[in-house]
C-alpha positions as CSV (number, residue, x, y, z in Angstrom):
1,M,-25.0,-4.1,-93.2
2,E,-25.1,-6.8,-90.6
3,D,-23.2,-6.6,-87.2
4,D,-23.7,-7.4,-83.4
5,R,-25.1,-4.1,-82.0
6,D,-28.1,-4.5,-80.0
7,T,-30.9,-4.1,-83.1
8,D,-34.1,-6.3,-83.5
9,K,-34.2,-9.2,-85.4
10,K,-37.1,-11.0,-86.9
11,T,-38.3,-14.3,-86.2
12,D,-41.2,-15.8,-88.0
13,G,-42.1,-12.1,-89.0
14,K,-41.8,-11.2,-85.6
15,R,-39.2,-8.8,-84.2
16,I,-37.1,-10.4,-81.4
17,S,-34.6,-8.0,-79.3
18,L,-30.9,-8.9,-79.8
19,S,-30.7,-9.1,-76.0
20,V,-33.2,-11.7,-75.8
21,V,-31.3,-13.8,-78.4
22,R,-28.0,-13.4,-76.5
23,R,-29.9,-15.1,-73.2
24,L,-30.9,-18.4,-75.3
25,P,-27.5,-19.8,-74.7
26,R,-27.7,-19.0,-71.0
27,Y,-31.1,-20.8,-71.0
28,Y,-30.1,-23.8,-73.3
29,R,-27.2,-24.4,-71.0
30,Y,-28.9,-24.3,-67.5
31,L,-32.0,-26.7,-69.0
32,G,-29.2,-29.1,-70.2
33,E,-28.0,-29.2,-66.8
34,L,-31.3,-29.9,-65.5
35,L,-31.8,-32.8,-68.1
36,D,-28.8,-34.3,-66.6
37,S,-30.2,-34.2,-63.2
38,G,-33.1,-35.6,-64.2
39,I,-35.5,-32.8,-63.9
40,K,-38.5,-33.1,-66.2
41,R,-40.3,-29.8,-65.4
42,I,-39.4,-26.7,-63.8
43,S,-41.7,-23.6,-62.9
44,S,-40.3,-20.0,-64.2
45,K,-39.9,-19.4,-60.6
46,D,-37.6,-22.2,-59.8
47,L,-35.8,-21.4,-63.1
48,S,-35.5,-17.7,-62.0
49,E,-33.6,-18.7,-58.7
50,R,-31.1,-21.0,-60.7
51,M,-30.6,-18.6,-63.2
52,R,-30.5,-15.3,-61.1
53,V,-32.9,-13.5,-63.2
54,T,-36.8,-12.6,-62.7
55,A,-39.3,-15.0,-63.6
56,S,-41.3,-12.7,-65.5
57,Q,-38.2,-11.9,-67.4
58,I,-38.0,-15.8,-68.2
59,R,-41.7,-15.7,-69.5
60,Q,-41.3,-12.7,-71.4
61,D,-38.2,-14.0,-73.3
62,L,-39.7,-17.0,-73.8
63,N,-43.2,-15.9,-75.0
64,N,-41.3,-14.5,-77.8
65,F,-40.6,-17.7,-79.3
66,G,-43.9,-19.6,-78.5
67,C,-46.0,-20.7,-75.6
68,F,-43.7,-23.3,-73.6
69,G,-45.2,-23.1,-70.5
70,Q,-48.5,-24.2,-68.7
71,Q,-50.2,-22.7,-66.3
72,G,-49.7,-24.8,-63.1
73,Y,-47.4,-27.3,-64.8
74,G,-44.3,-24.9,-65.5
75,Y,-42.1,-25.9,-68.6
76,N,-41.3,-29.4,-69.9
77,V,-37.4,-29.3,-69.6
78,E,-37.2,-31.4,-72.4
79,L,-39.2,-30.1,-74.7
80,L,-38.0,-26.4,-74.2
81,Y,-34.4,-27.6,-74.4
82,G,-35.2,-29.0,-77.7
83,A,-36.9,-25.9,-78.9
84,I,-34.1,-23.6,-77.9
85,K,-31.5,-26.0,-79.4
86,N,-33.7,-25.2,-82.7
87,L,-33.9,-22.0,-82.3
88,L,-30.1,-21.6,-81.8
89,G,-29.4,-23.7,-85.0
90,L,-27.7,-26.8,-82.9
91,D,-29.7,-29.3,-84.5
92,R,-27.2,-29.3,-87.2
93,S,-23.4,-29.0,-87.6
94,Y,-21.6,-26.2,-88.8
95,S,-18.0,-26.3,-90.7
96,L,-15.8,-23.5,-89.8
97,I,-12.3,-22.3,-90.8
98,I,-9.9,-20.1,-88.5
99,V,-7.6,-17.6,-89.9
100,G,-4.8,-17.0,-87.7
101,G,-3.0,-19.8,-85.9
102,G,-1.7,-17.8,-83.2
103,S,-2.4,-18.3,-79.5
104,I,-6.1,-17.8,-79.8
105,G,-6.2,-19.8,-83.0
106,R,-4.8,-22.4,-81.1
107,S,-6.7,-22.3,-78.0
108,L,-9.9,-22.2,-80.3
109,A,-8.7,-25.3,-82.4
110,N,-7.9,-27.5,-79.1
111,Y,-11.1,-26.8,-77.6
112,K,-13.0,-30.0,-78.0
113,N,-16.4,-28.8,-76.7
114,F,-16.9,-26.7,-79.7
115,A,-17.0,-30.0,-81.9
116,R,-19.7,-31.7,-79.4
117,R,-22.1,-28.6,-80.0
118,G,-21.5,-29.0,-83.8
119,F,-19.0,-26.6,-84.7
120,I,-16.2,-28.3,-86.8
121,F,-12.8,-26.6,-87.3
122,K,-12.1,-27.9,-91.0
123,A,-8.7,-25.7,-91.7
124,I,-6.5,-23.1,-90.1
125,F,-5.0,-20.4,-92.4
126,D,-1.9,-18.6,-91.4
127,V,1.2,-16.9,-92.9
128,D,4.1,-18.5,-90.9
129,P,6.0,-20.9,-92.7
130,A,6.5,-22.6,-89.5
131,L,2.9,-23.3,-89.0
132,I,1.7,-24.3,-92.7
133,G,2.0,-27.8,-93.4
134,G,1.3,-28.7,-89.6
135,V,-1.7,-29.7,-87.6
136,I,-3.3,-27.9,-84.6
137,G,-5.8,-29.6,-82.6
138,G,-6.4,-32.2,-85.2
139,V,-6.9,-29.1,-87.7
140,P,-4.7,-28.9,-90.7
141,V,-2.8,-25.4,-91.3
142,Y,-2.7,-23.9,-94.6
143,S,-1.2,-21.1,-96.3
144,V,-3.6,-17.7,-96.2
145,D,-3.2,-17.8,-100.0
146,E,-4.6,-21.0,-100.3
147,M,-7.8,-19.7,-98.5
148,E,-10.1,-19.0,-101.3
149,G,-9.2,-22.1,-103.0
150,Y,-10.1,-24.2,-100.1
151,I,-13.5,-22.3,-99.7
152,D,-14.3,-22.7,-103.3
153,A,-13.8,-26.4,-102.9
154,N,-15.2,-27.3,-99.4
155,H,-18.5,-25.9,-97.7
156,I,-17.5,-23.7,-95.1
157,D,-20.6,-22.1,-93.2
158,A,-18.3,-19.4,-91.1
159,A,-15.0,-18.2,-90.3
160,V,-13.1,-17.4,-87.4
161,L,-10.9,-14.5,-87.3
162,A,-7.8,-14.9,-84.8
163,L,-5.4,-12.7,-86.6
164,P,-3.9,-9.1,-86.0
165,K,-6.5,-6.3,-86.3
166,E,-4.2,-4.7,-89.1
167,S,-5.1,-7.8,-91.4
168,A,-8.8,-8.2,-90.1
169,P,-10.7,-5.9,-92.7
170,E,-9.1,-7.3,-95.7
171,I,-9.6,-10.9,-94.7
172,T,-13.2,-10.0,-94.1
173,E,-13.7,-8.9,-97.4
174,R,-11.8,-11.7,-98.8
175,L,-14.1,-14.1,-96.8
176,A,-17.4,-12.2,-97.7
177,E,-16.6,-12.5,-101.5
178,R,-16.2,-16.1,-101.1
179,G,-19.6,-16.4,-99.8
180,I,-18.6,-16.9,-96.1
181,K,-22.0,-15.9,-94.2
182,G,-21.1,-15.8,-90.5
183,I,-17.6,-14.2,-89.0
184,W,-16.6,-14.6,-85.3
185,N,-14.0,-12.0,-84.8
186,F,-11.4,-12.0,-82.2
187,S,-9.0,-9.5,-84.0
188,H,-9.3,-6.8,-81.3
189,M,-11.0,-4.5,-83.3
190,D,-14.9,-4.0,-84.1
191,L,-15.4,-5.0,-87.7
192,T,-18.9,-3.8,-89.6
193,A,-19.7,-6.8,-91.7
194,P,-20.2,-6.7,-95.5
195,E,-23.6,-6.9,-96.8
196,G,-25.1,-10.4,-96.1
197,V,-22.5,-11.4,-93.2
198,K,-23.5,-11.6,-89.7
199,M,-20.6,-10.7,-87.6
200,E,-20.0,-11.2,-83.8
201,N,-17.4,-9.2,-82.3
202,V,-15.5,-10.8,-79.1
203,H,-13.4,-8.7,-77.0
204,L,-12.0,-10.7,-74.3
205,T,-10.0,-8.0,-72.3
206,D,-13.7,-6.2,-72.1
207,S,-14.9,-8.8,-69.8
208,L,-11.8,-8.8,-68.0
209,M,-12.0,-5.3,-67.3
210,T,-15.6,-5.3,-66.5
211,L,-14.5,-7.8,-63.8
212,S,-11.8,-5.1,-62.9
213,Y,-14.7,-2.4,-62.5
214,W,-16.5,-4.8,-59.9
215,L,-13.2,-5.7,-58.2
216,N,-12.7,-1.8,-57.5
217,S,-16.4,-0.9,-57.1
218,D,-16.2,-1.0,-53.5
219,K,-13.1,0.7,-52.5
């Protein structure tokens, strides 16, 4: 079974902590900002000051994937950016569907930065007759009863669950049976992925409650 717990993952036969993998998008974002600023190389110390993590942590993280830095030179920003892009699989595009055309589904479909990163929403599926046949953020909306047929007729890499939690387990099983290999779950419950499926459970309120903790920690 695959889920999003902090277990080790293998890369080229080497076990990589999931916590390291989760930091890769942050490295990618900061390196992209450096490129936009015209910075061609950077030391782990300078990068650590920007990212507010230790230079040792940066070196340990990146050494998991190869020797990117050079003593006395630091990191070639463009090369490291390209390497992390490859590690994250961002050198290709992905076709996704959204199950649930409510507020979260609409927000995701309307967020154009996903497409710029290579994540293309192809279809939305819902049970509401008022939505079916319409378009949200340029993405057509179909009945959830058409979901399996659509997946069979189109190459779909992953699905987004933006529906009530009561429906999430059944939809997850239906998606897995159609060969969907990745699920991004916003359904307000932790789902355990079926065999062979990668699951990323997202809880927006958890992040907000973490902020609430920090706001109240000094009282």
